[in-house]
N, CA, C and O atoms as a GROMACS GRO file, in nm:
protein
  420
    1MET      N    1  -8.109 -15.159  -3.640
    1MET     CA    2  -7.979 -15.102  -3.671
    1MET      C    3  -8.001 -14.966  -3.737
    1MET      O    4  -8.085 -14.952  -3.826
    2SER      N    5  -7.925 -14.868  -3.693
    2SER     CA    6  -7.938 -14.733  -3.747
    2SER      C    7  -7.836 -14.712  -3.858
    2SER      O    8  -7.715 -14.715  -3.833
    3PHE      N    9  -7.884 -14.690  -3.980
    3PHE     CA   10  -7.793 -14.666  -4.091
    3PHE      C   11  -7.756 -14.519  -4.101
    3PHE      O   12  -7.653 -14.484  -4.159
    4ASN      N   13  -7.840 -14.431  -4.043
    4ASN     CA   14  -7.813 -14.288  -4.052
    4ASN      C   15  -7.710 -14.243  -3.950
    4ASN      O   16  -7.636 -14.148  -3.975
    5ASP      N   17  -7.704 -14.308  -3.836
    5ASP     CA   18  -7.613 -14.266  -3.730
    5ASP      C   19  -7.547 -14.389  -3.667
    5ASP      O   20  -7.587 -14.432  -3.558
    6PRO      N   21  -7.447 -14.447  -3.734
    6PRO     CA   22  -7.385 -14.569  -3.681
    6PRO      C   23  -7.311 -14.547  -3.548
    6PRO      O   24  -7.303 -14.639  -3.467
    7ILE      N   25  -7.258 -14.426  -3.525
    7ILE     CA   26  -7.188 -14.400  -3.399
    7ILE      C   27  -7.289 -14.390  -3.285
    7ILE      O   28  -7.266 -14.441  -3.176
    8GLY      N   29  -7.401 -14.323  -3.311
    8GLY     CA   30  -7.509 -14.317  -3.212
    8GLY      C   31  -7.561 -14.455  -3.179
    8GLY      O   32  -7.592 -14.485  -3.064
    9ASP      N   33  -7.571 -14.540  -3.281
    9ASP     CA   34  -7.613 -14.678  -3.261
    9ASP      C   35  -7.512 -14.753  -3.173
    9ASP      O   36  -7.552 -14.829  -3.085
   10MET      N   37  -7.384 -14.732  -3.197
   10MET     CA   38  -7.279 -14.796  -3.117
   10MET      C   39  -7.290 -14.755  -2.971
   10MET      O   40  -7.284 -14.840  -2.881
   11LEU      N   41  -7.306 -14.625  -2.946
   11LEU     CA   42  -7.315 -14.576  -2.809
   11LEU      C   43  -7.441 -14.627  -2.740
   11LEU      O   44  -7.437 -14.660  -2.621
   12ALA      N   45  -7.553 -14.635  -2.813
   12ALA     CA   46  -7.676 -14.688  -2.756
   12ALA      C   47  -7.660 -14.836  -2.720
   12ALA      O   48  -7.710 -14.881  -2.617
   13ARG      N   49  -7.592 -14.912  -2.806
   13ARG     CA   50  -7.568 -15.053  -2.776
   13ARG      C   51  -7.483 -15.071  -2.651
   13ARG      O   52  -7.510 -15.159  -2.569
   14ILE      N   53  -7.380 -14.987  -2.636
   14ILE     CA   54  -7.295 -14.995  -2.517
   14ILE      C   55  -7.376 -14.962  -2.392
   14ILE      O   56  -7.370 -15.034  -2.293
   15LYS      N   57  -7.453 -14.853  -2.398
   15LYS     CA   58  -7.533 -14.809  -2.284
   15LYS      C   59  -7.637 -14.915  -2.245
   15LYS      O   60  -7.652 -14.948  -2.128
   16ASN      N   61  -7.709 -14.968  -2.344
   16ASN     CA   62  -7.812 -15.069  -2.318
   16ASN      C   63  -7.752 -15.199  -2.265
   16ASN      O   64  -7.808 -15.262  -2.176
   17SER      N   65  -7.638 -15.239  -2.320
   17SER     CA   66  -7.574 -15.364  -2.277
   17SER      C   67  -7.524 -15.353  -2.134
   17SER      O   68  -7.533 -15.450  -2.058
   18GLN      N   69  -7.471 -15.237  -2.097
   18GLN     CA   70  -7.423 -15.222  -1.960
   18GLN      C   71  -7.538 -15.216  -1.861
   18GLN      O   72  -7.523 -15.259  -1.747
   19SER      N   73  -7.653 -15.163  -1.902
   19SER     CA   74  -7.768 -15.161  -1.811
   19SER      C   75  -7.821 -15.302  -1.787
   19SER      O   76  -7.886 -15.328  -1.686
   20ARG      N   77  -7.794 -15.395  -1.882
   20ARG     CA   78  -7.835 -15.535  -1.868
   20ARG      C   79  -7.722 -15.624  -1.818
   20ARG      O   80  -7.738 -15.746  -1.810
   21ASN      N   81  -7.605 -15.565  -1.785
   21ASN     CA   82  -7.487 -15.637  -1.735
   21ASN      C   83  -7.435 -15.743  -1.831
   21ASN      O   84  -7.392 -15.849  -1.788
   22TYR      N   85  -7.440 -15.714  -1.961
   22TYR     CA   86  -7.383 -15.805  -2.060
   22TYR      C   87  -7.231 -15.798  -2.052
   22TYR      O   88  -7.174 -15.692  -2.023
   23LYS      N   89  -7.165 -15.910  -2.077
   23LYS     CA   90  -7.018 -15.913  -2.074
   23LYS      C   91  -6.958 -15.861  -2.204
   23LYS      O   92  -6.855 -15.794  -2.203
   24LYS      N   93  -7.024 -15.893  -2.318
   24LYS     CA   94  -6.973 -15.847  -2.446
   24LYS      C   95  -7.089 -15.820  -2.541
   24LYS      O   96  -7.198 -15.874  -2.527
   25ILE      N   97  -7.060 -15.735  -2.640
   25ILE     CA   98  -7.160 -15.700  -2.740
   25ILE      C   99  -7.096 -15.707  -2.878
   25ILE      O  100  -6.974 -15.692  -2.892
   26GLU      N  101  -7.178 -15.729  -2.978
   26GLU     CA  102  -7.132 -15.731  -3.117
   26GLU      C  103  -7.214 -15.631  -3.197
   26GLU      O  104  -7.332 -15.609  -3.171
   27MET      N  105  -7.148 -15.570  -3.294
   27MET     CA  106  -7.213 -15.474  -3.383
   27MET      C  107  -7.140 -15.474  -3.516
   27MET      O  108  -7.026 -15.521  -3.523
   28PRO      N  109  -7.202 -15.423  -3.621
   28PRO     CA  110  -7.129 -15.412  -3.748
   28PRO      C  111  -7.005 -15.325  -3.730
   28PRO      O  112  -7.009 -15.223  -3.662
   29SER      N  113  -6.896 -15.366  -3.791
   29SER     CA  114  -6.768 -15.298  -3.773
   29SER      C  115  -6.747 -15.190  -3.878
   29SER      O  116  -6.797 -15.199  -3.990
   30SER      N  117  -6.671 -15.088  -3.839
   30SER     CA  118  -6.622 -14.986  -3.932
   30SER      C  119  -6.490 -14.935  -3.874
   30SER      O  120  -6.459 -14.957  -3.758
   31LYS      N  121  -6.414 -14.867  -3.957
   31LYS     CA  122  -6.285 -14.814  -3.910
   31LYS      C  123  -6.306 -14.712  -3.799
   31LYS      O  124  -6.229 -14.709  -3.703
   32PHE      N  125  -6.410 -14.629  -3.812
   32PHE     CA  126  -6.437 -14.525  -3.712
   32PHE      C  127  -6.478 -14.586  -3.578
   32PHE      O  128  -6.431 -14.542  -3.473
   33LYS      N  129  -6.566 -14.687  -3.581
   33LYS     CA  130  -6.607 -14.755  -3.458
   33LYS      C  131  -6.488 -14.824  -3.392
   33LYS      O  132  -6.477 -14.825  -3.270
   34THR      N  133  -6.401 -14.881  -3.474
   34THR     CA  134  -6.282 -14.948  -3.420
   34THR      C  135  -6.191 -14.846  -3.351
   34THR      O  136  -6.134 -14.876  -3.246
   35LYS      N  137  -6.176 -14.728  -3.408
   35LYS     CA  138  -6.093 -14.623  -3.346
   35LYS      C  139  -6.154 -14.578  -3.213
   35LYS      O  140  -6.082 -14.554  -3.116
   36ILE      N  141  -6.286 -14.566  -3.208
   36ILE     CA  142  -6.353 -14.528  -3.083
   36ILE      C  143  -6.331 -14.637  -2.978
   36ILE      O  144  -6.302 -14.606  -2.862
   37ALA      N  145  -6.344 -14.764  -3.018
   37ALA     CA  146  -6.321 -14.875  -2.925
   37ALA      C  147  -6.176 -14.876  -2.877
   37ALA      O  148  -6.149 -14.908  -2.761
   38GLU      N  149  -6.083 -14.840  -2.965
   38GLU     CA  150  -5.941 -14.834  -2.927
   38GLU      C  151  -5.918 -14.727  -2.820
   38GLU      O  152  -5.844 -14.750  -2.725
   39VAL      N  153  -5.982 -14.611  -2.836
   39VAL     CA  154  -5.970 -14.504  -2.736
   39VAL      C  155  -6.031 -14.549  -2.604
   39VAL      O  156  -5.972 -14.528  -2.498
   40LEU      N  157  -6.150 -14.612  -2.609
   40LEU     CA  158  -6.214 -14.660  -2.486
   40LEU      C  159  -6.127 -14.763  -2.414
   40LEU      O  160  -6.121 -14.765  -2.292
   41LYS      N  161  -6.059 -14.849  -2.491
   41LYS     CA  162  -5.971 -14.948  -2.430
   41LYS      C  163  -5.848 -14.882  -2.369
   41LYS      O  164  -5.810 -14.913  -2.256
   42ASN      N  165  -5.785 -14.791  -2.442
   42ASN     CA  166  -5.665 -14.724  -2.393
   42ASN      C  167  -5.692 -14.641  -2.268
   42ASN      O  168  -5.604 -14.626  -2.183
   43GLU      N  169  -5.814 -14.587  -2.256
   43GLU     CA  170  -5.850 -14.506  -2.140
   43GLU      C  171  -5.904 -14.592  -2.025
   43GLU      O  172  -5.932 -14.540  -1.917
   44GLY      N  173  -5.919 -14.723  -2.047
   44GLY     CA  174  -5.961 -14.813  -1.940
   44GLY      C  175  -6.110 -14.827  -1.921
   44GLY      O  176  -6.154 -14.871  -1.815
   45TYR      N  177  -6.191 -14.789  -2.021
   45TYR     CA  178  -6.336 -14.798  -2.008
   45TYR      C  179  -6.392 -14.932  -2.054
   45TYR      O  180  -6.502 -14.970  -2.013
   46ILE      N  181  -6.320 -15.004  -2.138
   46ILE     CA  182  -6.360 -15.140  -2.178
   46ILE      C  183  -6.239 -15.232  -2.161
   46ILE      O  184  -6.124 -15.186  -2.156
   47ILE      N  185  -6.266 -15.361  -2.153
   47ILE     CA  186  -6.156 -15.457  -2.136
   47ILE      C  187  -6.081 -15.475  -2.266
   47ILE      O  188  -5.958 -15.463  -2.270
   48ASP      N  189  -6.155 -15.503  -2.375
   48ASP     CA  190  -6.090 -15.527  -2.504
   48ASP      C  191  -6.194 -15.520  -2.614
   48ASP      O  192  -6.314 -15.512  -2.589
   49TYR      N  193  -6.146 -15.524  -2.736
   49TYR     CA  194  -6.232 -15.530  -2.854
   49TYR      C  195  -6.160 -15.613  -2.959
   49TYR      O  196  -6.038 -15.624  -2.957
   50LYS      N  197  -6.236 -15.670  -3.050
   50LYS     CA  198  -6.175 -15.741  -3.163
   50LYS      C  199  -6.272 -15.740  -3.280
   50LYS      O  200  -6.393 -15.723  -3.263
   51ILE      N  201  -6.215 -15.758  -3.398
   51ILE     CA  202  -6.295 -15.762  -3.520
   51ILE      C  203  -6.310 -15.907  -3.561
   51ILE      O  204  -6.211 -15.979  -3.578
   52ILE      N  205  -6.434 -15.950  -3.576
   52ILE     CA  206  -6.464 -16.086  -3.617
   52ILE      C  207  -6.504 -16.080  -3.764
   52ILE      O  208  -6.604 -16.017  -3.800
   53SER      N  209  -6.426 -16.146  -3.849
   53SER     CA  210  -6.455 -16.141  -3.993
   53SER      C  211  -6.487 -16.279  -4.047
   53SER      O  212  -6.437 -16.318  -4.153
   54GLU      N  213  -6.571 -16.354  -3.974
   54GLU     CA  214  -6.610 -16.487  -4.020
   54GLU      C  215  -6.711 -16.479  -4.134
   54GLU      O  216  -6.706 -16.558  -4.228
   55SER      N  217  -6.802 -16.382  -4.125
   55SER     CA  218  -6.905 -16.368  -4.228
   55SER      C  219  -6.863 -16.262  -4.330
   55SER      O  220  -6.753 -16.207  -4.323
   56LYS      N  221  -6.953 -16.234  -4.423
   56LYS     CA  222  -6.925 -16.134  -4.526
   56LYS      C  223  -6.913 -15.994  -4.464
   56LYS      O  224  -6.832 -15.913  -4.509
   57LEU      N  225  -6.994 -15.966  -4.362
   57LEU     CA  226  -6.991 -15.838  -4.293
   57LEU      C  227  -6.912 -15.852  -4.163
   57LEU      O  228  -6.954 -15.926  -4.074
   58PRO      N  229  -6.798 -15.783  -4.150
   58PRO     CA  230  -6.720 -15.796  -4.027
   58PRO      C  231  -6.794 -15.737  -3.908
   58PRO      O  232  -6.866 -15.638  -3.920
   59LEU      N  233  -6.775 -15.798  -3.791
   59LEU     CA  234  -6.838 -15.753  -3.667
   59LEU      C  235  -6.733 -15.702  -3.571
   59LEU      O  236  -6.621 -15.753  -3.566
   60LEU      N  237  -6.769 -15.602  -3.494
   60LEU     CA  238  -6.685 -15.549  -3.388
   60LEU      C  239  -6.739 -15.604  -3.257
   60LEU      O  240  -6.855 -15.580  -3.223
   61GLU      N  241  -6.655 -15.677  -3.184
   61GLU     CA  242  -6.696 -15.731  -3.054
   61GLU      C  243  -6.626 -15.650  -2.945
   61GLU      O  244  -6.504 -15.634  -2.946
   62ILE      N  245  -6.704 -15.598  -2.852
   62ILE     CA  246  -6.652 -15.519  -2.741
   62ILE      C  247  -6.679 -15.593  -2.611
   62ILE      O  248  -6.792 -15.632  -2.584
   63ILE      N  249  -6.573 -15.613  -2.532
   63ILE     CA  250  -6.586 -15.678  -2.401
   63ILE      C  251  -6.594 -15.566  -2.297
   63ILE      O  252  -6.498 -15.491  -2.277
   64LEU      N  253  -6.710 -15.557  -2.232
   64LEU     CA  254  -6.737 -15.448  -2.139
   64LEU      C  255  -6.667 -15.468  -2.006
   64LEU      O  256  -6.636 -15.581  -1.967
   65LYS      N  257  -6.642 -15.357  -1.937
   65LYS     CA  258  -6.570 -15.360  -1.810
   65LYS      C  259  -6.661 -15.317  -1.697
   65LYS      O  260  -6.736 -15.219  -1.709
   66TYR      N  261  -6.655 -15.391  -1.586
   66TYR     CA  262  -6.734 -15.360  -1.467
   66TYR      C  263  -6.642 -15.350  -1.346
   66TYR      O  264  -6.538 -15.415  -1.341
   67ASN      N  265  -6.682 -15.267  -1.250
   67ASN     CA  266  -6.607 -15.251  -1.126
   67ASN      C  267  -6.704 -15.281  -1.012
   67ASN      O  268  -6.797 -15.204  -0.988
   68SER      N  269  -6.683 -15.392  -0.940
   68SER     CA  270  -6.773 -15.438  -0.833
   68SER      C  271  -6.917 -15.451  -0.882
   68SER      O  272  -7.010 -15.416  -0.810
   69GLY      N  273  -6.935 -15.498  -1.002
   69GLY     CA  274  -7.068 -15.519  -1.058
   69GLY      C  275  -7.130 -15.396  -1.122
   69GLY      O  276  -7.236 -15.406  -1.183
   70ASN      N  277  -7.066 -15.280  -1.109
   70ASN     CA  278  -7.118 -15.158  -1.170
   70ASN      C  279  -7.040 -15.127  -1.298
   70ASN      O  280  -6.919 -15.147  -1.302
   71PRO      N  281  -7.109 -15.078  -1.402
   71PRO     CA  282  -7.039 -15.046  -1.527
   71PRO      C  283  -6.936 -14.936  -1.505
   71PRO      O  284  -6.960 -14.840  -1.431
   72VAL      N  285  -6.820 -14.950  -1.569
   72VAL     CA  286  -6.716 -14.848  -1.560
   72VAL      C  287  -6.761 -14.721  -1.632
   72VAL      O  288  -6.730 -14.611  -1.587
   73ILE      N  289  -6.833 -14.736  -1.743
   73ILE     CA  290  -6.886 -14.620  -1.817
   73ILE      C  291  -7.016 -14.580  -1.750
   73ILE      O  292  -7.118 -14.648  -1.762
   74SER      N  293  -7.013 -14.467  -1.677
   74SER     CA  294  -7.134 -14.423  -1.606
   74SER      C  295  -7.226 -14.344  -1.699
   74SER      O  296  -7.347 -14.346  -1.682
   75SER      N  297  -7.169 -14.275  -1.795
   75SER     CA  298  -7.248 -14.196  -1.888
   75SER      C  299  -7.175 -14.191  -2.022
   75SER      O  300  -7.054 -14.170  -2.027
   76ILE      N  301  -7.251 -14.211  -2.130
   76ILE     CA  302  -7.193 -14.203  -2.264
   76ILE      C  303  -7.298 -14.140  -2.354
   76ILE      O  304  -7.413 -14.184  -2.358
   77GLU      N  305  -7.258 -14.036  -2.426
   77GLU     CA  306  -7.354 -13.967  -2.511
   77GLU      C  307  -7.285 -13.906  -2.632
   77GLU      O  308  -7.164 -13.880  -2.631
   78ARG      N  309  -7.364 -13.884  -2.734
   78ARG     CA  310  -7.314 -13.819  -2.856
   78ARG      C  311  -7.364 -13.677  -2.858
   78ARG      O  312  -7.485 -13.653  -2.849
   79VAL      N  313  -7.274 -13.582  -2.868
   79VAL     CA  314  -7.312 -13.441  -2.865
   79VAL      C  315  -7.349 -13.393  -3.005
   79VAL      O  316  -7.458 -13.339  -3.024
   80SER      N  317  -7.261 -13.410  -3.101
   80SER     CA  318  -7.287 -13.366  -3.238
   80SER      C  319  -7.352 -13.482  -3.314
   80SER      O  320  -7.291 -13.587  -3.335
   81LYS      N  321  -7.476 -13.460  -3.356
   81LYS     CA  322  -7.553 -13.565  -3.425
   81LYS      C  323  -7.570 -13.527  -3.571
   81LYS      O  324  -7.552 -13.411  -3.607
   82PRO      N  325  -7.604 -13.623  -3.657
   82PRO     CA  326  -7.621 -13.591  -3.799
   82PRO      C  327  -7.724 -13.481  -3.824
   82PRO      O  328  -7.706 -13.401  -3.916
   83GLY      N  329  -7.830 -13.475  -3.746
   83GLY     CA  330  -7.932 -13.373  -3.767
   83GLY      C  331  -7.902 -13.242  -3.698
   83GLY      O  332  -7.966 -13.141  -3.726
   84ARG      N  333  -7.803 -13.241  -3.609
   84ARG     CA  334  -7.769 -13.120  -3.533
   84ARG      C  335  -7.620 -13.120  -3.505
   84ARG      O  336  -7.574 -13.175  -3.405
   85ARG      N  337  -7.545 -13.059  -3.593
   85ARG     CA  338  -7.400 -13.055  -3.579
   85ARG      C  339  -7.359 -12.949  -3.479
   85ARG      O  340  -7.411 -12.837  -3.480
   86ILE      N  341  -7.265 -12.984  -3.392
   86ILE     CA  342  -7.210 -12.892  -3.293
   86ILE      C  343  -7.063 -12.872  -3.327
   86ILE      O  344  -6.987 -12.969  -3.335
   87PHE      N  345  -7.023 -12.748  -3.346
   87PHE     CA  346  -6.884 -12.717  -3.375
   87PHE      C  347  -6.826 -12.640  -3.258
   87PHE      O  348  -6.893 -12.555  -3.199
   88SER      N  349  -6.701 -12.669  -3.224
   88SER     CA  350  -6.639 -12.607  -3.108
   88SER      C  351  -6.489 -12.603  -3.128
   88SER      O  352  -6.432 -12.688  -3.196
   89SER      N  353  -6.426 -12.503  -3.070
   89SER     CA  354  -6.280 -12.498  -3.075
   89SER      C  355  -6.224 -12.586  -2.964
   89SER      O  356  -6.295 -12.620  -2.870
   90ALA      N  357  -6.100 -12.624  -2.976
   90ALA     CA  358  -6.038 -12.712  -2.877
   90ALA      C  359  -6.034 -12.648  -2.739
   90ALA      O  360  -6.046 -12.718  -2.638
   91GLU      N  361  -6.019 -12.516  -2.732
   91GLU     CA  362  -6.011 -12.447  -2.603
   91GLU      C  363  -6.146 -12.442  -2.533
   91GLU      O  364  -6.151 -12.438  -2.410
   92SER      N  365  -6.255 -12.443  -2.609
   92SER     CA  366  -6.386 -12.427  -2.547
   92SER      C  367  -6.455 -12.560  -2.514
   92SER      O  368  -6.570 -12.560  -2.471
   93LEU      N  369  -6.386 -12.673  -2.533
   93LEU     CA  370  -6.445 -12.800  -2.495
   93LEU      C  371  -6.461 -12.806  -2.344
   93LEU      O  372  -6.368 -12.773  -2.270
   94PRO      N  373  -6.579 -12.848  -2.295
   94PRO     CA  374  -6.600 -12.849  -2.151
   94PRO      C  375  -6.526 -12.965  -2.084
   94PRO      O  376  -6.493 -13.064  -2.148
   95LYS      N  377  -6.501 -12.951  -1.955
   95LYS     CA  378  -6.442 -13.060  -1.877
   95LYS      C  379  -6.551 -13.165  -1.854
   95LYS      O  380  -6.664 -13.130  -1.819
   96ILE      N  381  -6.518 -13.290  -1.873
   96ILE     CA  382  -6.612 -13.399  -1.856
   96ILE      C  383  -6.596 -13.456  -1.716
   96ILE      O  384  -6.486 -13.497  -1.678
   97ASN      N  385  -6.702 -13.459  -1.638
   97ASN     CA  386  -6.698 -13.510  -1.500
   97ASN      C  387  -6.584 -13.448  -1.420
   97ASN      O  388  -6.508 -13.519  -1.354
   98ASN      N  389  -6.571 -13.316  -1.427
   98ASN     CA  390  -6.465 -13.244  -1.357
   98ASN      C  391  -6.325 -13.296  -1.390
   98ASN      O  392  -6.239 -13.304  -1.302
   99GLY      N  393  -6.304 -13.332  -1.515
   99GLY     CA  394  -6.172 -13.378  -1.560
   99GLY      C  395  -6.152 -13.527  -1.545
   99GLY      O  396  -6.046 -13.578  -1.581
  100LEU      N  397  -6.250 -13.601  -1.493
  100LEU     CA  398  -6.236 -13.745  -1.477
  100LEU      C  399  -6.285 -13.824  -1.597
  100LEU      O  400  -6.259 -13.944  -1.606
  101GLY      N  401  -6.354 -13.760  -1.690
  101GLY     CA  402  -6.403 -13.828  -1.808
  101GLY      C  403  -6.324 -13.785  -1.931
  101GLY      O  404  -6.230 -13.707  -1.922
  102ILE      N  405  -6.365 -13.839  -2.047
  102ILE     CA  406  -6.297 -13.804  -2.172
  102ILE      C  407  -6.400 -13.759  -2.274
  102ILE      O  408  -6.516 -13.799  -2.269
  103ALA      N  409  -6.357 -13.676  -2.365
  103ALA     CA  410  -6.437 -13.636  -2.481
  103ALA      C  411  -6.360 -13.684  -2.603
  103ALA      O  412  -6.244 -13.648  -2.623
  104ILE      N  413  -6.425 -13.765  -2.685
  104ILE     CA  414  -6.362 -13.813  -2.809
  104ILE      C  415  -6.405 -13.718  -2.920
  104ILE      O  416  -6.524 -13.704  -2.949
  105VAL      N  417  -6.308 -13.654  -2.981
  105VAL     CA  418  -6.337 -13.555  -3.085
  105VAL      C  419  -6.311 -13.617  -3.220
  105VAL      O  420  -6.329 -13.552  -3.323
   0.00000   0.00000   0.00000
């Protein structure tokens, strides 16, 4: 588990789980991760997410989405990292997959 970059850890878990065709994944929950999962759900990249608070540390469960056996998320990456911050204006954000993808700011 990465304590320095929890968002990078979340994206790596999603990418690795989809390469192994897992149906769902669990990770430590946070408000920021939950907001990212909400955007992914609203945009149709995941089926659903929920917060499991059975233990002392709440978990975020994400149910991954596949189309004909292929992951719906073809590419997921973090641009601005803790060791290398990238700043950009809203107008200069690049188009993702020729306008077919999303950038979460």
